[in-house]
SENU-511595 format. One record per residue: chain; x negated, y negated, z of N, C-alpha, C in turn. Coordinates in steps of 0.1 Angstrom, whole numbers. Each point is the difference from the previous one (the first is absolute). Layout:
% residues N
<"A" <X Y Z> <X Y Z> <X Y Z>>;
...
***
This chain:
% residues 278
<"A" <-838 -1039 1177> <-2 7 -12> <-7 -8 -11>>;
<"A" <-10 6 -6> <-8 -7 -9> <6 1 -14>>;
<"A" <-5 -7 -10> <5 -2 -13> <8 11 -6>>;
<"A" <13 1 3> <8 11 -5> <5 -3 -14>>;
<"A" <1 -13 -4> <4 -4 -13> <-7 -12 -4>>;
<"A" <-6 0 -11> <-8 -11 -4> <3 -5 -14>>;
<"A" <-2 -12 -3> <1 -5 -14> <-14 -5 -4>>;
<"A" <-4 2 -12> <-13 -3 -5> <0 -7 -13>>;
<"A" <-8 -10 -1> <-2 -7 -12> <-15 -2 -2>>;
<"A" <-5 3 -12> <-15 2 -1> <-6 -8 -12>>;
<"A" <-12 -4 1> <-8 -5 -10> <-14 3 1>>;
<"A" <-8 0 -10> <-14 2 1> <-8 -13 0>>;
<"A" <-12 0 5> <-6 -13 2> <-15 0 -4>>;
<"A" <-6 -12 -3> <-14 -1 -4> <-9 1 12>>;
<"A" <-11 7 -1> <-11 -1 10> <-8 -12 -3>>;
<"A" <-1 -9 10> <-7 -12 -2> <-15 2 0>>;
<"A" <-4 12 5> <-15 3 -1> <-3 3 -15>>;
<"A" <9 6 -7> <-3 3 -14> <4 -11 -10>>;
<"A" <10 -8 5> <5 -11 -8> <0 -13 8>>;
<"A" <-11 -8 0> <0 -12 9> <10 -10 -3>>;
<"A" <6 -6 10> <10 -11 -1> <-5 -12 8>>;
<"A" <6 -11 -2> <-2 -11 8> <6 3 14>>;
<"A" <-5 -8 10> <5 3 14> <16 -2 0>>;
<"A" <5 -10 -6> <14 -2 0> <8 11 -7>>;
<"A" <-5 4 -11> <6 11 -8> <-1 13 8>>;
<"A" <-11 3 6> <-2 12 8> <9 1 11>>;
<"A" <2 -11 8> <9 -1 11> <14 3 -4>>;
<"A" <4 -7 -11> <14 2 -5> <2 14 -4>>;
<"A" <-9 6 -7> <1 14 -5> <1 10 11>>;
<"A" <-8 -3 11> <0 9 11> <13 1 7>>;
<"A" <8 -11 -1> <13 0 7> <12 5 -9>>;
<"A" <-3 5 -12> <10 5 -9> <6 13 6>>;
<"A" <13 1 -1> <8 10 7> <-2 13 -9>>;
<"A" <-2 12 7> <0 13 -6> <12 8 4>>;
<"A" <0 4 13> <12 7 5> <2 -2 15>>;
<"A" <12 4 4> <4 -1 14> <8 12 4>>;
<"A" <-1 4 12> <8 11 5> <6 -4 14>>;
<"A" <13 2 1> <7 -4 13> <9 11 5>>;
<"A" <-1 3 13> <9 10 6> <14 -5 0>>;
<"A" <10 8 -1> <14 -4 1> <4 -3 15>>;
<"A" <-8 6 9> <3 -2 14> <-5 -15 4>>;
<"A" <9 -6 7> <-3 -14 4> <-2 -2 15>>;
<"A" <-6 -10 4> <-2 -3 14> <8 -12 4>>;
<"A" <3 -2 12> <8 -11 6> <-10 -12 -1>>;
<"A" <4 -11 -7> <-9 -12 -1> <-3 -6 14>>;
<"A" <8 3 10> <-2 -5 13> <-4 10 10>>;
<"A" <-4 12 -5> <-4 11 8> <-15 1 3>>;
<"A" <-4 10 7> <-14 2 4> <-10 3 -11>>;
<"A" <5 7 -11> <-9 2 -11> <-4 -13 -7>>;
<"A" <10 -9 -2> <-4 -12 -6> <-10 -8 9>>;
<"A" <1 1 13> <-9 -6 9> <-14 5 -2>>;
<"A" <-2 12 -4> <-13 6 -2> <-5 -2 -15>>;
<"A" <10 0 -9> <-4 -1 -14> <-5 -14 -3>>;
<"A" <6 -10 6> <-5 -14 -3> <-14 -2 3>>;
<"A" <-5 4 12> <-15 -2 2> <-8 9 -8>>;
<"A" <5 12 -4> <-7 9 -9> <-3 -6 -13>>;
<"A" <10 -6 -6> <-1 -6 -13> <-9 -13 1>>;
<"A" <1 -7 11> <-9 -11 2> <-15 4 1>>;
<"A" <-2 11 7> <-14 6 0> <-5 4 -13>>;
<"A" <9 6 -8> <-4 4 -14> <-4 -12 -8>>;
<"A" <8 -11 0> <-3 -12 -7> <-14 -6 4>>;
<"A" <-1 -1 13> <-13 -6 5> <-12 9 -2>>;
<"A" <2 13 1> <-11 9 -2> <-6 0 -14>>;
<"A" <9 -3 -10> <-5 0 -14> <-10 -11 -3>>;
<"A" <-1 -10 8> <-10 -10 -2> <-13 4 5>>;
<"A" <-1 12 7> <-12 4 6> <-6 13 -6>>;
<"A" <9 8 -5> <-4 13 -6> <10 5 -11>>;
<"A" <-5 9 -8> <9 5 -11> <9 11 4>>;
<"A" <-2 5 12> <9 11 5> <1 -1 15>>;
<"A" <12 3 6> <1 2 14> <14 6 3>>;
<"A" <1 6 11> <13 6 5> <3 -5 14>>;
<"A" <13 0 3> <4 -5 13> <12 8 6>>;
<"A" <1 -2 13> <11 5 7> <5 -11 9>>;
<"A" <13 -1 1> <6 -11 9> <11 7 8>>;
<"A" <-1 -1 14> <10 5 8> <-4 13 7>>;
<"A" <8 5 9> <-3 12 8> <7 12 -6>>;
<"A" <-7 11 -2> <6 12 -6> <12 5 8>>;
<"A" <-1 -1 13> <10 5 9> <14 -8 -2>>;
<"A" <-1 -12 -5> <12 -7 -2> <8 4 -12>>;
<"A" <-6 8 -9> <7 4 -12> <2 -11 -10>>;
<"A" <-6 -12 2> <1 -11 -9> <-13 -5 -5>>;
<"A" <-11 7 2> <-13 -4 -5> <0 -1 -15>>;
<"A" <-8 -10 -5> <-1 -2 -15> <-15 3 -4>>;
<"A" <-1 7 -11> <-14 4 -5> <-1 -6 -14>>;
<"A" <-12 -5 -3> <-1 -5 -14> <-15 -1 -4>>;
<"A" <-2 -3 -13> <-13 -2 -5> <1 -9 -13>>;
<"A" <-12 -5 -4> <-1 -7 -12> <-13 5 -7>>;
<"A" <-1 -2 -13> <-12 3 -7> <-1 -9 -12>>;
<"A" <-11 -6 -2> <-3 -8 -13> <-9 8 -9>>;
<"A" <1 -3 -13> <-10 6 -9> <-13 -6 3>>;
<"A" <-10 8 0> <-13 -4 6> <-8 -10 -8>>;
<"A" <5 -3 -12> <-7 -10 -8> <6 -14 2>>;
<"A" <10 -1 8> <6 -13 3> <-9 -8 10>>;
<"A" <0 -13 -2> <-6 -9 10> <8 0 13>>;
<"A" <-6 -4 11> <8 -1 12> <12 -9 -1>>;
<"A" <-2 -11 -7> <12 -9 -2> <11 6 -8>>;
<"A" <-4 7 -11> <10 7 -8> <7 11 8>>;
<"A" <-8 8 8> <6 10 8> <10 -6 10>>;
<"A" <-4 -10 6> <9 -7 10> <13 -5 -6>>;
<"A" <-2 -6 -12> <12 -5 -7> <9 11 -5>>;
<"A" <-6 11 -5> <7 11 -5> <9 6 12>>;
<"A" <-7 3 11> <7 6 11> <11 -9 6>>;
<"A" <-2 -12 0> <10 -10 5> <12 1 -10>>;
<"A" <-3 0 -13> <11 1 -10> <8 13 2>>;
<"A" <-8 11 2> <7 13 1> <9 1 12>>;
<"A" <-4 -6 12> <8 0 12> <13 -8 -3>>;
<"A" <-2 -11 -7> <12 -9 -3> <10 7 -9>>;
<"A" <-6 7 -10> <9 7 -9> <7 12 7>>;
<"A" <-8 7 8> <5 11 8> <12 -4 8>>;
<"A" <0 -11 6> <11 -5 8> <12 -3 -9>>;
<"A" <-2 -3 -12> <11 -2 -9> <6 12 -6>>;
<"A" <-8 9 -5> <5 12 -7> <4 12 10>>;
<"A" <-6 -1 12> <3 11 10> <5 -6 13>>;
<"A" <8 -10 -1> <5 -6 12> <6 9 10>>;
<"A" <-5 0 13> <5 8 11> <-2 15 -2>>;
<"A" <-9 4 -9> <-2 15 -2> <-10 5 11>>;
<"A" <3 12 5> <-8 5 11> <-14 5 -6>>;
<"A" <-1 2 -13> <-13 4 -6> <0 -6 -14>>;
<"A" <-11 -5 -4> <-1 -7 -13> <-15 0 -5>>;
<"A" <-1 -1 -13> <-13 -2 -6> <1 -8 -12>>;
<"A" <-11 -8 -3> <1 -8 -12> <-14 -1 -6>>;
<"A" <-1 3 -13> <-13 0 -7> <0 -12 -10>>;
<"A" <-10 -9 2> <-2 -10 -10> <-13 3 -8>>;
<"A" <-2 -8 -10> <-12 3 -8> <-13 2 8>>;
<"A" <-2 -8 10> <-12 0 7> <0 5 14>>;
<"A" <12 4 5> <1 4 14> <12 8 3>>;
<"A" <0 7 12> <11 9 4> <3 -3 14>>;
<"A" <13 0 4> <4 -1 14> <10 10 3>>;
<"A" <-1 6 12> <10 10 4> <2 -1 15>>;
<"A" <13 2 4> <3 1 14> <10 11 2>>;
<"A" <2 5 13> <10 10 3> <2 0 15>>;
<"A" <11 6 3> <3 3 15> <-5 13 4>>;
<"A" <-6 8 -10> <-7 12 3> <-15 -1 -2>>;
<"A" <-8 6 8> <-14 -1 0> <-6 9 -12>>;
<"A" <-3 -7 -11> <-6 7 -12> <-15 -3 -1>>;
<"A" <-6 -8 9> <-14 -4 -1> <-9 11 2>>;
<"A" <-10 1 -9> <-10 10 1> <4 14 -3>>;
<"A" <12 2 -4> <5 14 -3> <-1 3 -15>>;
<"A" <-6 12 -2> <-3 4 -14> <13 1 -8>>;
<"A" <0 -5 -12> <12 0 -8> <-5 -2 -15>>;
<"A" <2 10 -8> <-3 -1 -14> <12 1 -9>>;
<"A" <12 -3 6> <12 1 -8> <0 -9 -12>>;
<"A" <5 4 -11> <2 -9 -12> <9 -11 4>>;
<"A" <-4 -13 -3> <9 -11 2> <4 -7 -13>>;
<"A" <-8 1 -10> <3 -7 -12> <-9 4 -12>>;
<"A" <6 2 -11> <-8 4 -12> <6 -7 -12>>;
<"A" <-9 -4 -9> <4 -7 -12> <-9 5 -12>>;
<"A" <5 4 -11> <-7 4 -11> <4 -8 -13>>;
<"A" <-9 -4 -8> <4 -8 -12> <5 10 -10>>;
<"A" <9 -5 -8> <5 8 -11> <-10 1 -12>>;
<"A" <-9 -9 0> <-11 0 -10> <-9 12 3>>;
<"A" <-3 8 -10> <-8 12 2> <-11 1 -9>>;
<"A" <-10 9 3> <-11 2 -9> <-4 15 0>>;
<"A" <-4 5 -12> <-6 13 -1> <-15 -1 -4>>;
<"A" <-5 -12 2> <-14 -2 -4> <-10 6 11>>;
<"A" <-9 8 -4> <-9 7 9> <-9 -10 7>>;
<"A" <-3 -11 -7> <-9 -10 7> <8 -7 11>>;
<"A" <12 -3 -2> <8 -6 11> <0 9 12>>;
<"A" <3 13 -2> <0 9 12> <-13 1 7>>;
<"A" <-11 0 -8> <-13 0 6> <-2 -12 9>>;
<"A" <3 -12 -6> <-2 -13 7> <9 0 13>>;
<"A" <13 4 -2> <9 0 11> <-5 9 11>>;
<"A" <-4 12 -3> <-5 9 10> <-12 -5 7>>;
<"A" <-9 -7 -7> <-12 -6 6> <5 -10 10>>;
<"A" <9 -9 -3> <5 -10 9> <7 7 13>>;
<"A" <9 9 -3> <7 7 11> <-10 8 9>>;
<"A" <-10 6 -6> <-10 7 8> <-8 -9 9>>;
<"A" <-3 -12 -5> <-7 -10 8> <9 -5 11>>;
<"A" <13 -3 -3> <9 -5 10> <2 10 11>>;
<"A" <1 13 -4> <2 10 10> <-11 2 10>>;
<"A" <-12 -4 -4> <-11 1 9> <-2 -12 9>>;
<"A" <8 -10 -2> <-1 -13 7> <6 1 14>>;
<"A" <-4 -10 8> <6 -2 13> <5 -14 2>>;
<"A" <11 -2 7> <6 -13 3> <5 -6 -13>>;
<"A" <-8 -7 -8> <4 -6 -12> <-11 1 -11>>;
<"A" <4 3 -12> <-10 3 -10> <6 -4 -14>>;
<"A" <-8 -6 -8> <4 -2 -14> <-9 7 -9>>;
<"A" <4 3 -12> <-8 8 -10> <4 -3 -14>>;
<"A" <-9 1 -9> <4 -1 -15> <-9 9 -8>>;
<"A" <5 4 -11> <-8 8 -10> <6 -3 -14>>;
<"A" <-8 -6 -8> <5 -4 -13> <12 -9 1>>;
<"A" <11 4 -6> <12 -9 1> <10 3 11>>;
<"A" <-4 10 9> <9 4 11> <-6 -6 13>>;
<"A" <9 -5 8> <-4 -6 13> <10 5 10>>;
<"A" <-4 -2 13> <9 4 11> <-5 -4 13>>;
<"A" <8 2 10> <-5 -2 14> <9 8 10>>;
<"A" <-5 1 12> <7 8 10> <-3 -5 14>>;
<"A" <9 3 9> <-2 -5 14> <7 9 10>>;
<"A" <-7 2 11> <6 7 12> <4 -10 11>>;
<"A" <9 4 8> <3 -8 12> <-13 -1 9>>;
<"A" <-1 -11 7> <-12 -3 7> <-3 9 11>>;
<"A" <10 8 5> <-3 8 12> <-4 15 -4>>;
<"A" <-1 2 -13> <-4 14 -5> <-15 1 0>>;
<"A" <-5 11 5> <-14 3 0> <-4 4 -15>>;
<"A" <-13 2 -2> <-5 3 -14> <6 13 -5>>;
<"A" <0 10 8> <5 13 -4> <15 0 -4>>;
<"A" <8 -7 9> <14 -1 -2> <3 -8 -12>>;
<"A" <-7 -11 -2> <1 -9 -11> <-2 8 -13>>;
<"A" <-11 7 -1> <-4 8 -12> <11 10 -3>>;
<"A" <5 7 11> <11 10 -2> <12 -7 -5>>;
<"A" <4 -11 5> <12 -7 -5> <-2 -4 -14>>;
<"A" <-11 -6 -4> <-3 -5 -13> <0 12 -10>>;
<"A" <-5 11 4> <0 12 -8> <14 4 -4>>;
<"A" <9 0 10> <14 3 -3> <6 -10 -9>>;
<"A" <-3 -13 2> <6 -11 -8> <-5 2 -15>>;
<"A" <-13 3 -1> <-6 2 -14> <7 12 -6>>;
<"A" <2 11 7> <7 11 -5> <14 -3 -5>>;
<"A" <7 -8 7> <13 -4 -4> <0 -8 -13>>;
<"A" <-10 -9 -1> <-2 -8 -12> <-2 9 -12>>;
<"A" <-8 10 1> <-3 8 -11> <11 10 -3>>;
<"A" <6 6 10> <11 10 -2> <13 -6 -4>>;
<"A" <4 -11 6> <13 -6 -2> <0 -9 -12>>;
<"A" <-11 -8 -2> <0 -10 -10> <-7 5 -13>>;
<"A" <-7 11 1> <-6 7 -11> <-8 -9 -9>>;
<"A" <5 -3 -12> <-7 -8 -10> <4 -15 0>>;
<"A" <6 -4 10> <4 -14 1> <-12 -9 -1>>;
<"A" <1 -11 -7> <-11 -10 -1> <-1 -9 12>>;
<"A" <10 0 9> <-1 -7 13> <9 7 10>>;
<"A" <-5 1 12> <8 6 10> <-5 -4 14>>;
<"A" <9 1 10> <-4 -3 14> <8 9 9>>;
<"A" <-6 4 11> <6 9 10> <-3 -6 14>>;
<"A" <11 -1 8> <-2 -3 14> <4 12 8>>;
<"A" <-9 4 9> <3 9 11> <1 -9 12>>;
<"A" <5 6 11> <3 -8 12> <-13 -7 5>>;
<"A" <-12 5 -2> <-12 -6 6> <-11 -3 -10>>;
<"A" <3 1 -13> <-9 -4 -10> <7 -1 -14>>;
<"A" <-7 -6 -9> <5 -1 -14> <-11 0 -10>>;
<"A" <3 3 -12> <-10 0 -11> <7 -4 -13>>;
<"A" <-7 -8 -8> <6 -5 -13> <-11 -1 -11>>;
<"A" <5 2 -12> <-9 -2 -11> <8 -5 -12>>;
<"A" <-7 -6 -10> <7 -5 -12> <-11 -1 -11>>;
<"A" <5 3 -12> <-9 -3 -12> <2 -14 -4>>;
<"A" <-10 -6 -7> <1 -14 -4> <12 -2 -9>>;
<"A" <8 -10 3> <12 -4 -7> <12 7 5>>;
<"A" <-1 9 10> <11 7 5> <2 -2 15>>;
<"A" <-3 -11 5> <1 -3 14> <14 -3 4>>;
<"A" <6 6 11> <13 -3 4> <1 -15 4>>;
<"A" <10 -7 -6> <2 -14 4> <15 -2 3>>;
<"A" <2 -10 8> <13 -5 4> <0 -14 5>>;
<"A" <11 -6 0> <1 -14 5> <-3 0 15>>;
<"A" <-6 -11 5> <-4 -1 14> <12 -6 8>>;
<"A" <0 4 12> <10 -6 9> <11 9 4>>;
<"A" <4 -1 12> <10 10 5> <13 -1 -7>>;
<"A" <6 -12 -2> <13 -1 -5> <0 4 -15>>;
<"A" <-10 -4 -8> <0 3 -14> <-1 15 -2>>;
<"A" <-7 8 9> <-1 14 -1> <14 6 3>>;
<"A" <7 -4 10> <13 5 3> <9 -2 -12>>;
<"A" <-1 -12 -6> <10 -4 -10> <-3 8 -13>>;
<"A" <-13 0 -5> <-3 5 -13> <-2 15 0>>;
<"A" <-4 6 12> <-3 14 0> <10 9 7>>;
<"A" <10 -6 6> <10 8 7> <6 11 -8>>;
<"A" <5 -3 -13> <7 10 -7> <-8 13 -2>>;
<"A" <-13 -1 -2> <-8 12 -4> <-10 5 11>>;
<"A" <-3 -9 10> <-11 3 8> <3 3 15>>;
<"A" <13 -3 4> <3 3 14> <5 14 1>>;
<"A" <-5 7 10> <4 14 3> <6 1 13>>;
<"A" <10 9 2> <6 3 13> <-5 14 3>>;
<"A" <-1 2 14> <-6 12 4> <11 8 9>>;
<"A" <1 12 -3> <10 8 7> <-6 7 12>>;
<"A" <8 8 7> <-5 7 12> <-9 12 -3>>;
<"A" <0 3 -13> <-7 13 -4> <-14 1 5>>;
<"A" <-7 -11 0> <-15 1 3> <-3 -1 15>>;
<"A" <10 0 8> <-3 -2 15> <-8 11 5>>;
<"A" <-9 -3 9> <-9 10 6> <5 1 15>>;
<"A" <5 12 3> <7 2 13> <-8 -5 12>>;
<"A" <-14 1 0> <-8 -3 11> <2 -14 5>>;
<"A" <1 -9 -10> <1 -14 3> <12 -7 -5>>;
<"A" <8 7 -8> <12 -5 -7> <-4 -12 -9>>;
<"A" <-12 0 -5> <-5 -11 -8> <0 4 -15>>;
<"A" <1 -9 -8> <-2 2 -14> <-7 -12 -7>>;
<"A" <-6 3 -11> <-7 -11 -7> <6 -2 -14>>;
<"A" <-1 -12 -5> <6 -2 -14> <-7 9 -10>>;
<"A" <7 6 -9> <-6 8 -10> <6 -5 -13>>;
<"A" <-6 -10 -6> <5 -7 -12> <-9 3 -11>>;
<"A" <5 8 -10> <-9 4 -11> <4 -8 -13>>;
<"A" <-8 -9 -4> <3 -9 -11> <-8 3 -13>>;
<"A" <6 -1 -11> <-7 0 -13> <3 -13 -7>>;
<"A" <-10 -9 -1> <2 -13 -6> <-7 -2 -13>>;
***
């Protein structure tokens, strides 16, 4: 059973393509914790799933030194204990920063989702997910996470600039940054999405940004296979870096629990739906 109940903690992050940092700062920023999701179902640490998960995570870590995205399967389907997983780095990261980010994500995943049959973890610069169910290559545009700033604007120029940025992001593939006046943004699709599917996913994400966050001066939306973000100058989402600091300082207002309400009968899966106004 995949993610039936998840907890999420979230933060927004700088695009190093738009805001250059030193290599050390960029690497540290990329490893900043954003959110994690863990299934309540656990596996036997000495059982067959563990025997498949360990080499899967090893492949994820080693693969990140070679490419910004890859997916893996470990074990035989017929055994019922196969493990499926993927990782993705933000495309503007160097290979070293990507590798370091994914290694950090896997380490943190083992801490926050110990022995979970399915789990995902998003850091500033990379994403890692694994499951005992085969989710690889399957279309999924479910909402996973949304955050809207409490700061608002009714300025026509802001809306024009924001819509210019979102229109540009919506037409992008894989990874794209954009800016117009004081508004900036970026978007990314999972690496296995084709151009048409990526554009369709981003169109849905952009629609969520406009409809749900309305006049917010900063907002971001994650769907299962893509995300889009924008912010006006001076209204960038910020939070302290690091896994422990985020759990400590953000737990009262930013952690969400998910009920059974959103379960989809076909797969018995659900995604986090965390709607924040910050």
